[in-house]
N, C-alpha and C positions, 0 to 999 in steps of 0.2 A: 435555401429556402425549399419547404415540403411543396410536391408537384404532385397530384392525382391525376393519371392519364386514361382514359377510359378508350377500350377500342369495342368497337361492335362487328363481329364475324358478316360479312354480306351474302346471307345464307335466306333463302326463303322461309325456312321453319324456325330460324333463331332470331329473336329480336332483343336479347340480354346484353348488355353490355358489361367488361368485364374489366374492373379497376386495377390498376398497381400504382402502387404508391411510391416514389423516391424521392431522393434529396440531390438537390445540385444547389450549388453556391451562384449566384449570379456573377461572378469573375469566372466561372470553368468555362472552357474553350467547349466546340462542340460534342456532345455526348453519342456517342452510338449505342442502342440498346438491341438486343437481339431478342425475338418472340419465334417460337415455335408451336405451330397449331395444325390440327387435321384440316381447317379452312385455311385456304390460301391466299384470301381477299379480305385482307382486314384494313380498317379507314380509322382515323384517329376521330373519335366524337368529340372530344373537347381537351383541350390542353392550354394554360397558359404561357406555352413557348410557341414559337415556331416550329412547324414540325413537317419534316419531310420524309414520305414515306417511298421505301425502296422494297420488292417483292421478288421470291425466287419460286415460281410455280413449283419448279422439278421437286426441292429442297423441302417445299411449304415453311419456308423459312420466312419471317419478315425482318426488315433491316428499317431503324426509324433515326432520323439526326435530329436533335434538339439543340436548339440555340437559345439559351437563356436572354430574355429582353430586358433591357434598361429601363428605368423609370421613365427615362426621357423619350424611349420612341413608344410608350404603352397609349396604344388607342383610345381615343376619348368619342364615345357615341351617346347618343341620347335621343330619348321617343317623349314626345310631348303628353301624348296620350294613345289609347287604343280602343278599338270598338268592343262595346260590353256586352252586344246580343248575343255571342257564341258563332262559329262557322254554320252552323246549323239551326240559326235562331232559337237556341238552348233557352236561354233568358224570356224570350216572347211568350213561347208556350208553358213555362214556369208561371210566369205571371198572370196571364188569362187562366189558367187553370188555378191559380189562388185566388183571383178575382170572382170565380163564378163558385167556389165555396167546394173545389173538386181536391185538393191539395191542401195541406197545411202550410204555416209559416216556414216551420223547420224543413220542408220540401224544400222551400223557393230556397231558402238560405243554403242547403245544401248543392244546387244548380250553382247559385252565385259563387260561393264558395270554389266549386270545381272551375268554372270560368275562370275565375280570378288566378287560380293556381296552373292551369294551363297557358296562362298570357305569360305569367311572371316567369316559366320553365322556359317557354318558347322564346323570350329574348335574353335569358341565361344560355340557353344554346347558342345563342346567335352572338354573343359575347358583346352586347351591350352593357356596357359600364354605368350609366345612369337610367335604371330602371322605373319607370311611373308607378306610385301607387295612391289610391284616392281619385282614379279617374273614371272605377266604376261606379255605377249608380242603379239604383232601382226603376228611376222613372227619369231623371235630369239632374244635373251636377249643380247647375243653380238652385234647385228645390232642394238638394242635399245641404247645402250651404246656409239657406234659411232656417232648416230643421239645425243645424250647428249651431246657428245665432240663437233659435228660440225665438224668431220672429214669426209666430201664428198667429194670423189672423185672428180676433177674437170668436168668431164665427164657427170655429171647428170645435172649442169647447176645451181647448188643452188648458190642463190646469198645472203644469210642469211636470219636473223630472223627465227622464230620457223621449224622447219621441220616438214613437213606434208607427209599426206599419199604417194604424188604423187614421192616426192623423195625417203621416204620410200621404196616403194614395187618399185622403180625403181633400187636401189641399189639390192635389194633383188632378182627380179627376169629379170631385164633388160627392156628394152622397145624398141620400132620401131626401133630406132636410135642406140642405145650402149647397149652393154651387161651387164649381172649382174655382181655381183663382186663374187669371188671364195668362193666357200662353199666346205667344209670337216669336216671332224667327230670330234665330241667334244669328246675328249680323246679315250676310248676304249668303247663308248657306240655307238649307231646307233643312236643317235641324231648329227644332223649337223646345224655348224654355218655358219654365214657368216665372212668369213675373212677381217677383217680390212686391208686397202692399205694405208701405211703410208708413206711419204718423208720427207727430212728436208723441205720441204715449206709449209708444211700444217699449218695451222692456225686454234687453237682448240678456240672456244668457247661455249658458253653455250647454246646450241641450242633446247635442247629437254628437259621440265621441267615435264616430265612423272612421276617421282620416288616421286617427292613433289606434283604435283596433284592426284596419287592413294594412298597417304598416307593421304590426306585430305580428298579424296573419302569414307574412310574407317573412318576416325574419325567422317565426318557426318552423319556415319551407327551407330555411339557409338562404333566403333572397333579401340583398339590403336593397333598398327602394328609397326613390326621391318622392316623398309624397306630396300633393299637389292641392292647392287651394286656389279659390278664386280670390284674386285681391281685394281690399276691403274698398278701393276707391272703385274699382271697376262695377263690385256687387253694389252699391249705391246708384251709379250711375246708371245702371240697370235694372232699377226699380222704379217704380211709380207711387208718386202720393196715393196713400189711402182716400178713400172717398170723403168727401167732403173740404178737403185740403186743398184739392189738386192746383189750384191757382195759386194759392198763397206760402206753400210747405217747401223748403230748401230740403233736397234729400241729403245733401253734402253735410248739414245741422247736424247728422246723426252722427259721422264720424269719431266724436269723442267718446259716443256710445258704445260703438261696437269694438273699436280696437281693444277693451282689456277681453275681451270674449277671443280675440285673435293670440292675444299673448298667451291666454290660459292653454290655447292651442298648441303655440309653439313650445311652453315650457314641457307641456305632456309629451311631445313628439321626441324633444331635446332628452327629458327623463328615457325615453323608450329607446334611445340611440341613434336618432335621424342626426344625420350630420351635413346633409343638405336638403332644403325645402324650396319647392318649386312654388311662387306666387303669379298665376295668370291674370295677368293687366290688360286684356285685348283694348280696353276703351282708349289706351294711350295712341291708337291709329288713325283715332276718329278726330273730328275738330273739336277741340278744348279750348275754353278761354282760360284767363288768368288765372281765373278763381278755381277752375276745375285741377289745373296743372299743380296750384298750389296745394290743393288737398293731398297730392299725392308726395310731395316734400314733407307736409306734415304728418301723415300716415306713417310712413317711413322712418322720420326722426322720431317718433313716439315709440315704433317697434324698436328700433335699434339697440335697446338695452336687452331686451327679450332672444336676439340673434346673437349675443356672445354666444362662441364656442359652435354656431353654427355657419355655412355658406347658405348664401341666398341668393336664387336666381329670380328674376322677373322676366316673365314670358310675354311675349306680343307675338301677334299675328292675323293674316286676313288681309294686309294693305303694309305700305311705307308707314313710319313713324314721321310724322311731319316734324320738322328742324325744330321748334322751341319744345315738343314733346321729349324729341330725341335728349337734347339740354338737360330738361327735368329728369328724365330717367336715368342718365349717365351719372348726375349728381346725387342720385338717392344714398341717404346714409346705410350703410349696415350691410349693402349689396354687394355680392361676390360676382356675378355675373348678369349679362344682357341676353334673350332670346330674341331672333329678328328672323323675321318672314322673308327669305329671299327668291321664292317664287313668285309670288302676289306683291313683293316690297322691293324691286330690284333698286330703287331710288336711296333706298336707306344706304347701301355701300358706298352712295357718296359722302352721307355724315361719318361715316367710319373712316373713311381715306382721310378727311379733314381733320378729324380728332376722336380718339378713342382712349379713355383713362385706362391708363398705365397702371399693369397688374391686375385688369378685371378679365373676367373669362368670358368669351364669347359664342353663345350656342348656336351655332348656323343652319338656319333651318334652309335647308338647300334640295330637300328630298318633299315631294308637293305630297301633305298631306289631303288634299281635295279632289285630285283626279285619280283615274287608273293607268295611267301611262308609264312606262319603265323609264324610269329617269336615263338622262343622257350622261352618263357617267364621266366621261371626257370632257364636256362642258363644268361640269359640277365642281370635279377635280382642279380643273382649272379658276374656278372662283373661290374655292376653297385655299389653294396656292397662293392666291392674291390675298385672301384676309389672312391667311399666315404670317405673309409679310408684314402686316401690319401690327398685330397683335401679339405677335412670338407662336412658335410651336406649340408651347406648354399651353398657351392659354386660351387654344380652339377646339371647339367640341363641335362633331358635327352630329346634324340633327334633323326631324323632320319639320315642315316649315307650319306644321300646327298638329292638332291631333289628328290622330287616323280615325277616328271616330267616322269622319265624312267621307270613309271610301269602306269599298268592300273587305271581307275579311281574308279571303285565302285564295288564291288563282289555283292552288293543287285541288280543290274542290269542284273545279270546274271541268265538265264531260262537253258541255254544248258547244264552245266555240272553237272554231278551227284552229289549225296549227299555226300558221300564218299570224293571225288575228292575236292568239293568246301570247305569241313573242313580242307581242309590240307593248304587254301590259305587266303590271305591277300591283297587286292588292296589297293590303296592312302588312300579311306574312311576308310578303315579298319586299317590301320599302323598308321593313328591319332590316333585312339582309343586306340590301342596298345600303343602308346609311352603314353599316358593319364593314361592307365592302372599301365603301369610301375612307371610313375611319383607318382603316387599314393600308389603303393605298397612300393615304397622308403619313402614316408612320413609315413609310419605307417598306412596306410589305404587299403591294401590289399584286393580286391575283390577274396573271395576266388573261386565263382561259375565261374568268368573267368578264373584264373588260372588251375583249374579243367578241364575245358572243351580244354583248351589248352593243356594239359598235356594228354588227351586222344585223341586228333586229333593227336598229336606228335607221341603218341604210335602205332594209327592205319596204319599212315605210314609207318612207321618202319616196322609192320609185316603182312604189305598187298600184298597177292598173284600176285597183279597185277602188282608189281612192279620189282620183278626178275623173269628172263628167263634163267635159266641154260644154255640152248645151246648159247643161245647167247653172255652170260657171256664167255663160252667156246671158240667160234669163236673168241671173241676178245681178248681173252690172246695168243690163237694161232698165231696172228699177231707180237708179240717180236721176234726177230731175222731175221727180212728180213727188208729191205729199199724198198721191191717192185717197182723196176724200170723197165722200158720196157727194152726188150732184146738189141734193135739197138739203134743207138745214132740218136737225131734228125735231123741230117742233111740226114743221109741215109732214115729214114722214110717220110722228106718231099719231096726226090727225087720219093720213090713209092707213095705217094699220088699223087703228079704231075701227073704221068703216068695215074694214074686212074682217077683223076678229070679232068684234061687239063684244067686247069684254065688260064685268060691270066694274063699278069702284072699287077700289081694294083688292085688285086680283090675287087670288094664290096660285103658289107653285111651290117647286121643291127645286132642290138644286142638281138632283140628275140619277143619282145612284139609290139604288135600295138595298135593303139589306142583303149579304150574300152569304146563302143557307150551306151548312156542310154539304146538301146533296147537290144544289146549284156548282159548289167547286169540285165534287166528285164528277159530276157531268163533264165538266171541262176537264179535269185531269185524265178521263178515259179517253175523251175524245181526241187529246194531244197523243195520248199513248196507243193511239189505233185499237181501243179496246172496244169501241162502238163506232159504227158508221155515219158519216156525215149527217144522212137521213136521220137517223137517231138523236145528233146531237141536234139540226134544226127544229124537230118536233119538240125536244125537251126546252130550249130556248123558247121556243114561241109560245109553249107551255106558260112560261115564268111572265113573260112579256103580258103574255093575257092577264095572267093574275093580278099584276101591278097596274095596269091599266083598270081592271075592273074595282081593284080597292080604291084607286083614286077616284075613279066615278061615284063609287059608294060615299066615299069622303067628302065628294061635291067640290074637289078641286076645278081650278078652272083651265089654268095650262099644266098639261100634262107631260111626263116623261117616261121612257119606255124602261127604266129601272136599270138598264146598262147589265145586263145578266150574262151577257157575251164576253162581257171584259175583265181581265183580270188586275189591269190596273190604267188609271185614266191618260198615263205616257207611254208604258209598253204596249198596250194596245195598239196607240198607232204606229209605234216605231216598227211593231212586226209589219207593218204592212207600207213602209217607207225605205226605199235604197238608201243606202250608207249608215245603217244601224246593224248592230252585233247585240247579242243577247247571251247573257250569263244565266246558269241555273242554280246559282245559289249566291249572287252579286248583292246581296240585303244591305243595306243601311238604314240604321235608325231615323225615322223622321221624329218622332216623339211616342215618349211611354213603350208602349208594347208594339207600335205602330212601324212597321218596317217597309221599305220601298226597296224596289229592284230597277236600279235606273239604266235605261238602255246607255249603249255606248255609241255615240257618232262619230265613225272612224272618216266617213268619206261626205262626198257631196251628195245632197237629199233630193229626193224628187218621189211624185206618188205615181206607181204604175197602175194602178187601178182604184176605181171606187173603193172606200173603206167602211161605210157605216149607213150607203143609201138602202142596202135592203134590208137590216134591221129598224129603221125610223119609217121607213114605206110601210112594212109589216104591222108595226106599231101605230100608225096612223091608221091604219086601214081599218083596226079595233074599235075605232071611236070618232064621234063625230064631233068631239072638243079637238082645239089644238094641239098638236103632239110638237115637242122640241127634238128638232136633231140636236144631237148633243156632241161637240167636238172638243178637243182641248187645244189652245190657242199656240202660236209658234213659240213666244217667250217662256211659256211656261214648259213646253216640251224642251227648250233648250236647259233653262234652269232644272230642270230636274231628270238630265241627262250627264252622263259625261260625256264632255264635248272635245272634240278634237282641238290641238292646241297649236295645229301647224297653221293657220288662219285666223283672224279675226271673231269674235263670238258674232258680231254683227250679222258676219256676211254668212255664217251659217244659219243664222235667223231668219234672215231673207230667203234663205233657198226654203225653210221648212214652210214659212207663210204663203209662199208661192205652190205651195203643196196642199196648204189647206185650204186656197184659195179655190182649187180644182174643186175640191170636195165641197166648198160652201155653195158653189154655183149648181154642182150636180144634185146638191139636196134641194136647193130652189125649183130644179128640174123636174124633180120627183115628187114635187107638190107640196113640201115641207115649208109652212109660212113662217116658223117663230125657231132661228137656230141659234144657239148656244155656244161661243167660243169662249171658253172659259182662261182666264188668265189668272188663276190663283196665284200663282208664283211672280207676276212682274214685279212687285213690291220687293220681294226678296234679292233680286238681284242688282236692288239698288247699291252702290260702291260705298264702304265708309266713308269717303271725303267727299265733301259737297261740291268741291271742285269737280269733280268728275259725275256729279249727277245729272247735268244738262245731256251731256252727250250719251248717256244710259239711254235716260228717258224717252230723246229722240230718237234712236233706231227704233226702243221697244215698241211705243205707242204706233211709230210708222209701220213696223210689223204689224200689228193687228189690225192697222186699217188696210193694209194690201190684202189681208184675207176677205174681206166682205165690202171692198169698194164698187165691185161690180153688179150689186142686188137690186134688184128693183125698191121701190118706196114702200111698197106693200110688205114685204120682207123684214120683219122685225130681229133685229140683229140682238141677242141678250151676253153680257159675258159676267163671269163671276170672279170674286176674288176674296180670300180669306186668309185669316191670321197674320196678319201684320200690322205696322203702322200706316193709315192711309193718308190720315191727315195733312201730310207733308207732300202728299203727291197729288192731292185733290184735282189741282188743275191739269196734269198730265191727264188722271183718270177722265175729267171732261173732255180732254183734246182726242181722247181715244175714239168719241164720237159714236158710242154704242147707244142704240136705242133706249136699252134697260141693261142695270145694272145691277147683279144679288150680292150684298157684301156681307161679311162678317160682322157681326156687333154686339152680340149677348154674351159672348165669352170676354170681348173686352170691355163689357159694363157698359155700354154704349156710347165709348168715347167716339165713334164716329160722329155723332151726333153734333158736338159740340162745333164742328167746322161749319154746320150750318147755322149754329145759333149765333156764331160770330160774323156772319153776313154774306157766306158765299152761296150763290145761286147755281140752282142745280136744274136744269131744265128737262133732261132726258127722265125716261121712268127709272125709281130705283127702289128696292128692298133690302134696306139692312134687315138682317137675321134675327127674329124674334125670340129663339132658344137656341142653346148650345148641343149640338149632336153630339160633341165627345164626350160628353156626360151620361152616365145611364138614367139620370134624375128626369123625371116626367115633369115638364111644367105646366101649372095648372091653366084654365081657360082665364081667371081671373088677372094673372100673372102678364100672359100674352097680350090681354087688352090693354092692360097698363103701358107697354113697353109701345104698343101701337098708339096708343094717346100721347105719348110723348115724342115718336116721330112725327105726328098728325102737327104737334106745336111747331114744328121748324119748317116741314115740307108740305108741298099740297097736296090737296086730296088726290087730286087726277093725276099723280107721277108715282104714288105710293102702291109698291107692292109688298106682298106679305109670303114671306117663306123663313124654312130653317136659315140657320148661319150658315151650312155646308151640306155635302151629299151624306146620305142614310147607309153607307155601305157597312161602316164597323157597327152599326146597331142591331140589335135584335125587334122581330117583328112585335114582340110583346111591348115594345118601348115606343116604336115607331109609331103604330094604330091609334094610340090614346094621347100621343104628343102633336100627331097630325089633326086629329079628332078635335082636340082643344082650341089648337089652332085656327080650323073653319069654323068654330062655335065662334071665336074671338071676333072672327071677320063679320059672322052673319049679326052679332050684338051690335056692334058699331056701324054697321051698313044702315041698319035700323035708326040708331040714335042720329047718325047724318042725315037720313033723310027726313027725320023731324026737323 
């Protein structure tokens, strides 16, 4: 067989590879190959055969021994998906430039093409056998599927043809005349997807050829990929009924209508040369009824004929596959293999031990796609060897637990982390290498040096004194035995607070952040780089706070915020001031669209060395006579939006964070801050996919929130905020949080929240369902906002209703924020007059 071997001289000035092509029969004995070069240090960059390198520095001669590898020992490796933003957020900046009209569609497409090419090359260089394509998205992979199916809601005015950027981004972001589609959390991650809106009249048509185009794009680069599609049943189950048919329409009734489009896509991929297609069906890990499980059987039976000549893998992730779902999955027709998450789904192993279909492939997700800790290679290899004994050596494929979309891109870009902590970590690029090294070990080519270094890092982390703080452990252990509720009920507290705050009916407020301008970001950046003094920094931030305060007073907002100009991120800002946290320079992860977050790394026990927000909140309060909210991020959100240590239960870490926030709450109260908001934006997203695990999670999550404020006086008003999740199914846990006021996203989800109150749930605390969507540049009219408030007044008491946007204003421009808030205040003014009459 022909073999091209590339060598790269390890010389500072040379970065070229020198290809040599030789032909070796697979039955050949070990072959000796001699190379003479002026550079003595050569290393094999790629070879389909195991290569051992021997060098003679004196003669400048390199001797290589190559051993042909048989098909039986071929390493099988697979990546479910990969981050799309780029190592330096290249896609983010390209998107925002395009949206602002500063660059063309061609410019955006070039950046995207370069990113895809780099990803495919990286996996090729790492000897990954099954490389994914169509996991890239300009905004969201579910929205890509909506485009593929032509399921565009009528309001966007699409008249057929290939869906372009105008329609695509209007669905994602809205435009001047129509709002965006709903956005919600992707299972229990911090990634958001665009929720399809489907009704009985939707006409499905093959309207985006992106999957085939990207497959062909990779093929032209010499890379054979596995096209990835969101499976038809999960797509429907993750959709929502269109407005007007919410209670009567079955989404699964559309299955027969979308399958013809899937058949077209599969046929086109097969025609392009694809030999393996991956269908992501993550809803199989959820609690599904018989009707829903039957939909999988029907769908893949219908698709079976189009699978002829193809291998098909069904990928699941984020949890165990329940027994009935496992039975359904492993009985699907036309399916060649199954992907399972063995990081968050360890119980699936028991199902596989009991029964696994003969002759099928098992894609074993043993490398964590949702965290940044280096894999325990020895433990993973044990799991793989156990699986190998069940399914057979030639049927086992080493994989990631889910898409690497949920982790940072490349540890090699990090200069901020110290050497010890860095040795404990693996980002997406390193996880690709972990998959490869495990596959090689399974094929009998164990890299002893790699395994040894990994074992040393695991031991270092277990024994490091930086990880454990006995005082913190003791304090957290002491929390058991109390539910930490405030002594007085919420009704009595609200009366006491109203006497002190004297707020009008329908009080107005915002959620916390105000626009982060280019100038403001420059000031923070220069301060961190020691280019300006602390005095200059404080002066600039005070000026920004004063500007935000004056604007709110001019708009006549009732309860003010300081705008958070000193904060880079609502979690990172706190983590930087808490012990047990580490931070990256480029550890960005996509949250939605172009929005990226840089999650802190919780590596040890958490405590608060000193006050974190008191100075800025007190400064802001001194600028106004109106109530100023102290702004904190709650313990559950800090936990869920961080990369969390995996050497102790998550709830123990959450309790530690809660105690730290409790100290901050009490210091704010002592400083004269009478309204304190403790954001729990991410409480709902941490809810496990399986209902059997809900109560345990909600109990410790709600308890953690109550710990933070159980010691304040009745007159101190505690707010919380939640956004972009389905809250209706946890409304009783939200009530149990016992906050005085909750502001909650409502507009982007088309007022879905209000239905829970229409159905009879009584809510006695203050509540502010959002009156406009801040993730769209669209400015809502006074009439639109007034209409939303009237809908709220139909199901909520006037004396508990607050008026506010859906979420913080950080990502918007002042040109959008000022008129939107003005319309909000004017709408309230109009309604107060009407209510007074």
